[in-house]
C-alpha positions, 0 to 999 in steps of 0.5 A: 500500500502506497502512502500519499505524500501529504500523509507521509509528511504528516507521519514524519512530523509526528515522529519529529515535531521539529522537522519543519523547523529544521527544514526552515533553518536549512532553507535560511542557511542555503539562502545565505550561502547563495547570497554570499556567492552573489546569487539572489535567492529567498528562503521562501523558495522550496528548500529542495530547489534551494539545495538543487541551486546550491549544488548547481552553483557549486558545480559551476564554480568547480568547473570555473576553477578547473578551467583556471578561473578565479571566482573572486574576479568572475563573480556575479558582483564583479564590475569587470569579470576577467572572463564573462563565461566564468560568471554564474548565470543570473536569474532572469525576471520571468524565469522559474526557479526550476528553469534557473537551476537547469540553466546553471547546471547547463552552464556548468556542463558547458564549462566542463566540456571545454 
């Protein structure tokens, strides 16, 4: 018998009454880490998507480093990046969060394939 996701979540909360608090705290922490990297994000987003975005950004950054890029001078807040290709893409106004995560991952794959 398969348990509906909402029932499963309720069951998990019964087992761990602090679960929701932990999820909220994780979202706040991930948002802060993204903001330190120059990525605009809100802890109001789905925590799983925030985690996916952080993973995508870290993958992108690893690809930049592997290509000899400097994250400090190629950050989203850099006025004149050394190599614009090494700057993590910014989210555009009408882009879904899922679409943004996908685009950052695609940019990482492109750098990995250079």
